[in-house]
matplotlib code that plots the C-alpha trace (Angstrom):
import matplotlib.pyplot as plt

x = [-112.5, -110.7, -108.7, -104.8, -104.1, -106.5, -104.9, -101.3, -102.6, -104.1, -100.8, -98.8, -101.1, -100.9, -96.9, -96.1, -96.4, -93.9, -91.1, -91.6, -89.6, -86.6, -86.8, -86.8, -83.8, -82.0, -82.9, -81.6, -78.3, -77.8, -78.0, -74.7, -74.5, -74.6, -71.2, -69.8, -69.0, -70.5, -68.7, -65.4, -66.4, -64.9, -66.6, -68.8, -67.7, -69.2, -71.4, -72.5, -76.0, -75.7, -74.7, -71.0, -68.2, -66.4, -63.4, -60.9, -63.0, -63.1, -59.2, -58.9, -61.2, -59.1, -55.9, -55.0, -52.7, -53.3, -53.3, -50.0, -49.7, -49.5, -46.1, -45.7, -44.5, -41.2, -41.0, -37.7, -36.1, -36.4, -33.1, -33.2, -31.2, -29.6, -28.2, -26.5, -26.7, -24.6, -25.5, -26.5, -23.7, -23.9, -20.5, -18.1, -15.2, -16.0, -14.6, -16.4, -14.1, -14.6, -12.2, -11.8, -10.8, -9.6, -11.9, -13.2, -17.0, -17.5, -15.1, -15.3, -12.0, -10.6, -7.1, -8.0, -6.9, -9.9, -10.3, -11.3, -12.1, -12.5, -11.5, -8.1, -8.7, -8.0, -4.4, -4.2, -5.2, -3.0, 0.0, -0.9, -1.1, 2.3, 3.5, 2.5, -0.7, -1.5, -5.2, -5.9, -3.9, -5.8, -5.7, -7.1, -8.6, -6.8, -7.2, -4.9, -7.3, -10.1, -7.8, -6.9, -10.5, -11.6, -14.1, -15.1, -18.3, -19.3, -17.5, -18.7, -15.1, -14.9, -11.7, -10.7, -12.5, -10.4, -10.9, -9.1, -7.2, -9.5, -12.5, -10.7, -10.1, -13.8, -14.6, -12.3, -13.4, -17.1, -18.0, -15.4, -14.4, -11.6, -10.6, -10.0, -7.5, -5.5, -5.6, -4.5, -1.5, -0.6, -1.0, 1.9, 4.0, 3.2, 2.3, -0.3, 2.4, 4.4, 1.3, 0.4, 4.0, 3.8, 0.6, 2.3, 5.1, 2.5, 0.8, 4.1, 4.8, 1.5, 2.3, -0.3, 1.3, -1.7, -2.4, -1.2, -2.2, -1.9, -3.2, -4.6, -8.3, -9.6, -10.5, -8.1, -9.1, -5.5, -5.9, -6.2, -6.5, -8.0, -11.0, -8.6, -6.1, -8.7, -9.9, -6.4, -6.3, -9.5, -8.1, -5.1, -7.4, -9.6, -6.6, -5.3, -6.1, -7.4, -8.8, -10.5, -13.1, -13.7, -14.4, -17.1, -19.0, -22.4, -22.1, -20.0, -20.3, -17.3, -16.9, -15.1, -13.8, -16.4, -18.7, -21.8, -21.1, -21.1, -22.8, -21.3, -23.2, -21.1, -21.4, -21.6, -24.5, -27.1, -25.4, -26.5, -29.1, -30.4, -29.0, -25.5, -22.7, -20.5, -16.9, -15.7, -16.2, -15.5, -17.3, -16.1, -17.4, -16.1, -17.0, -14.2, -14.6, -18.4, -19.9, -17.6, -17.7, -15.4, -16.9, -16.4, -19.4, -20.1, -23.0, -23.7, -20.2, -18.3, -16.6, -16.9, -15.2, -16.7, -15.2, -17.5, -16.1, -17.6, -21.2, -23.9, -26.4, -25.7, -27.7, -26.8, -23.6, -25.7, -28.1, -25.1, -24.3, -27.9, -27.9, -24.6, -25.9, -29.0, -27.1, -24.6, -27.4, -29.0, -25.8, -23.6, -23.4, -22.9, -21.5, -18.6, -15.6, -16.1, -12.9, -14.5, -18.0, -20.3, -19.7, -21.0, -24.8, -26.2, -27.4, -25.2, -23.3, -19.7, -17.1, -13.5, -11.1, -8.3, -5.5, -1.9, -0.7, 1.0, 4.1, 3.5, 3.5, 6.9, 7.4, 7.1, 4.8, 1.5, -1.8, -3.6, -6.6, -9.8, -12.8, -16.1, -17.0, -20.4, -21.6, -19.8]
y = [127.6, 124.4, 123.9, 124.2, 120.4, 119.8, 122.6, 121.0, 117.7, 119.4, 121.1, 117.9, 116.0, 118.8, 118.9, 115.1, 114.7, 117.5, 115.8, 112.2, 112.6, 113.9, 111.0, 108.5, 110.1, 109.9, 106.2, 105.5, 107.2, 105.2, 101.9, 100.6, 100.7, 97.3, 95.6, 97.8, 96.6, 98.4, 101.6, 101.2, 101.2, 97.9, 95.2, 92.8, 89.2, 87.1, 84.3, 81.2, 79.8, 78.2, 81.5, 80.5, 82.9, 82.2, 83.5, 85.6, 86.0, 82.2, 82.0, 84.7, 82.7, 79.6, 81.2, 84.1, 82.1, 80.7, 76.9, 75.5, 74.2, 70.5, 69.3, 67.0, 63.5, 62.7, 59.2, 57.3, 57.1, 53.7, 52.0, 49.1, 46.1, 45.1, 47.2, 45.6, 42.1, 43.4, 44.6, 48.3, 49.6, 53.5, 54.0, 56.0, 53.6, 50.0, 46.4, 43.1, 40.1, 36.4, 36.1, 32.4, 32.4, 36.0, 36.4, 39.9, 40.1, 43.8, 46.7, 50.5, 52.4, 49.8, 51.3, 55.0, 56.6, 58.3, 59.8, 57.0, 58.9, 56.6, 53.4, 54.8, 53.4, 49.9, 50.9, 52.8, 49.9, 47.5, 49.8, 50.0, 46.2, 46.0, 48.2, 45.6, 47.4, 46.1, 45.2, 45.2, 48.4, 51.6, 54.8, 58.1, 60.5, 63.8, 67.2, 66.2, 63.5, 66.1, 68.4, 65.6, 64.8, 68.5, 68.9, 65.3, 63.5, 63.8, 61.5, 59.9, 59.6, 62.6, 64.2, 62.5, 59.2, 56.0, 52.9, 49.7, 49.7, 46.8, 49.1, 51.8, 49.4, 48.7, 52.4, 53.1, 50.2, 49.8, 53.3, 55.0, 57.3, 59.7, 60.3, 56.6, 56.6, 59.3, 57.6, 54.3, 56.0, 57.5, 54.1, 52.7, 55.9, 57.5, 61.1, 61.8, 62.4, 59.3, 57.3, 58.5, 57.8, 54.3, 53.8, 54.8, 52.3, 49.6, 50.3, 50.0, 46.7, 45.3, 46.4, 49.2, 51.5, 53.7, 54.2, 57.3, 58.7, 62.4, 61.7, 58.7, 59.3, 59.8, 63.4, 64.6, 64.5, 63.5, 60.0, 58.1, 54.6, 52.5, 50.1, 47.3, 48.3, 48.9, 45.4, 44.2, 46.4, 44.8, 41.4, 42.3, 43.4, 40.3, 37.9, 39.6, 37.5, 40.6, 42.9, 40.1, 39.4, 43.1, 44.1, 41.3, 42.2, 43.8, 45.7, 46.0, 47.5, 49.5, 50.0, 53.2, 53.2, 54.5, 55.5, 54.0, 51.6, 52.9, 50.8, 50.8, 49.6, 48.7, 51.4, 48.6, 46.9, 48.2, 45.7, 42.8, 40.2, 37.0, 35.0, 36.7, 36.4, 39.5, 38.6, 42.2, 45.7, 49.4, 52.6, 56.1, 59.6, 63.1, 65.8, 64.7, 60.9, 61.0, 57.7, 54.7, 51.1, 48.1, 44.8, 41.1, 38.7, 35.0, 33.7, 30.0, 28.9, 31.5, 34.6, 37.9, 41.3, 44.6, 48.1, 51.0, 54.6, 57.9, 57.1, 59.8, 59.1, 57.5, 54.3, 54.0, 52.1, 49.5, 49.5, 48.7, 45.8, 44.5, 44.7, 42.8, 40.1, 39.6, 39.4, 36.9, 34.7, 34.7, 34.3, 32.2, 29.2, 31.0, 34.4, 35.4, 37.2, 41.0, 43.1, 46.5, 47.6, 49.8, 53.6, 55.7, 55.9, 58.9, 61.7, 60.7, 63.8, 63.6, 63.7, 64.3, 61.4, 61.5, 64.0, 62.8, 61.0, 63.3, 62.4, 61.5, 64.1, 64.9, 65.8, 69.5, 70.1, 72.0, 70.2, 68.6, 70.2, 68.6, 67.7, 68.2, 64.7, 63.3, 60.0, 57.2]
z = [-5.6, -5.1, -1.9, -1.9, -1.8, -4.7, -6.7, -6.3, -7.6, -10.7, -11.4, -11.1, -13.4, -16.0, -15.9, -15.9, -19.7, -20.2, -18.2, -19.5, -22.7, -20.7, -18.3, -21.2, -22.7, -19.4, -18.9, -22.4, -21.8, -18.5, -20.4, -21.8, -25.7, -27.4, -27.4, -24.6, -21.2, -18.1, -17.1, -19.1, -22.7, -23.5, -25.7, -23.8, -23.9, -26.7, -25.7, -27.6, -27.8, -24.3, -22.8, -22.3, -23.3, -26.6, -28.6, -26.8, -23.7, -23.3, -23.7, -20.9, -18.6, -19.2, -18.0, -20.3, -22.6, -26.1, -26.2, -27.1, -30.7, -31.0, -31.8, -34.8, -33.8, -35.4, -36.7, -36.5, -39.8, -41.3, -42.3, -44.7, -43.4, -46.7, -49.5, -52.5, -51.0, -48.0, -44.5, -44.7, -42.4, -42.0, -40.2, -42.3, -41.4, -40.9, -40.9, -40.1, -39.8, -39.1, -36.3, -36.5, -40.2, -40.6, -43.6, -44.2, -44.5, -44.9, -45.2, -45.8, -45.6, -43.1, -43.2, -43.1, -39.8, -38.0, -34.4, -32.0, -28.8, -25.7, -27.6, -26.6, -23.1, -24.4, -24.9, -21.7, -19.6, -21.5, -20.6, -16.9, -16.7, -18.4, -15.5, -12.9, -11.6, -8.2, -8.5, -4.8, -4.2, -3.3, -5.2, -4.0, -6.5, -6.8, -8.3, -11.2, -12.3, -12.6, -14.6, -17.0, -17.5, -17.8, -20.6, -20.6, -19.6, -15.9, -13.5, -10.2, -9.0, -6.6, -5.4, -2.1, -2.9, -2.5, -4.6, -5.4, -8.8, -9.8, -9.4, -11.4, -14.3, -14.4, -14.2, -17.2, -19.4, -18.6, -17.5, -19.8, -16.9, -17.9, -14.3, -13.7, -16.5, -14.9, -11.5, -13.0, -14.6, -11.2, -9.6, -11.7, -11.5, -14.9, -15.7, -18.3, -20.9, -19.9, -20.2, -23.6, -24.8, -23.4, -25.3, -28.6, -27.7, -27.0, -30.4, -32.1, -30.4, -31.6, -35.1, -35.2, -37.7, -38.2, -34.5, -32.5, -29.1, -28.0, -24.4, -22.7, -22.2, -25.8, -25.4, -28.0, -31.7, -32.4, -30.9, -34.1, -35.4, -38.3, -38.2, -38.8, -36.0, -33.3, -33.8, -33.2, -30.1, -28.8, -29.5, -27.3, -24.4, -24.8, -24.6, -21.4, -18.3, -16.3, -19.0, -21.1, -18.4, -17.8, -21.4, -21.7, -18.5, -18.8, -15.5, -12.4, -8.8, -7.5, -3.7, -2.8, 0.7, 3.2, 0.4, -1.2, -4.1, -7.7, -10.3, -13.8, -16.9, -19.9, -22.6, -25.3, -23.6, -26.2, -28.7, -26.6, -28.1, -26.7, -29.5, -29.4, -26.9, -26.5, -26.2, -25.6, -26.7, -26.2, -27.2, -27.9, -28.6, -29.2, -31.7, -34.1, -33.8, -33.6, -32.3, -32.4, -31.4, -31.6, -30.5, -30.8, -30.7, -31.0, -33.2, -33.7, -32.5, -34.6, -33.5, -35.4, -34.9, -35.9, -35.8, -36.6, -36.7, -37.5, -37.0, -36.7, -33.9, -30.6, -31.5, -35.2, -34.4, -32.5, -35.4, -37.6, -35.4, -35.5, -39.3, -39.6, -37.2, -39.1, -42.3, -40.8, -39.6, -43.1, -45.1, -42.7, -45.1, -48.4, -47.7, -50.1, -48.9, -49.4, -49.7, -49.9, -48.9, -50.8, -50.8, -48.0, -48.2, -50.1, -47.9, -44.9, -43.5, -44.6, -41.9, -43.0, -42.6, -40.1, -40.7, -41.2, -38.1, -35.6, -33.7, -30.0, -27.4, -25.9, -22.3, -21.8, -24.8, -24.3, -23.5, -26.4, -28.1, -26.8, -28.8, -26.9, -25.7, -24.7, -23.3, -25.1]

ax = plt.figure().add_subplot(projection="3d")
ax.plot(x, y, z, "-o")
ax.set_aspect("equal")
plt.show()
């Protein structure tokens, strides 16, 4: 009879085959099913031929966000330079005049009143000069100046800041600063209402029958004029011994008392070209007026005035200037006189013409309605 240790070995050898299938089943159950992640029952990340994750798993590894879709590049709309043998002017109200001979070269609704926005500042500065503005006198910015300019473009003329009136003139005409206009009125003893009324009187004295001002800055949509009359207004400013040099400057540095200098760059500077001399200009913008420009230039010894009202797009008015200049250079020897330009280009958004001219604001009347302005 075999010993006890040998008997145990014989029993183990006989029973091993009986337990093998159960062990195999247990091992198979312990392995994760294909496509499932270990322990959580989630699909395993897919891998490409090189063993790197792909698909959604790859996106999660790269930061968990889908890659941003590429934006389509918007190309600038091409505008032909000439249309119907005339410069392709896009402004809804326009006039181009040979200032030496008075001959009209291009016109579109030249006598239709339209909102003129900050071009109004030409009249405001003419009025304060008529009231003997002391150029070297100092004026301190006050809360009332901010209130008059409320809703307008941002200003760098802060309450409590003191500047010379000469600096304020440059701020108003080059930087188109609305607070500067209010401060200039105060410097000559005029309230906002009195300044607006004086501007209407000035327009009447210049023979501008289609020009009216509701307030002095140009924020009101009721500040109206025509392409023909704003050219006359610019002429008046250009011929003034103080304002003339200002409206033709490309830039200026103001020096507030005890503060860092403020550099102003003319808002009509984009019209400058190496072959053209700018004699004077003023821009304007509010929601009613759209983008506006009145400018005088000199080409090959001749002076031309352009008034461009109701233009869509901040740079379109300067594009109009460039197209007119190119046309003038090409046709300067043979250009016929044009009384009325072509109709408004097809597809251009229509903007209603100016409403009937309002009477000027009387003392004690409510504040004017403002059109939301932007950079001139």
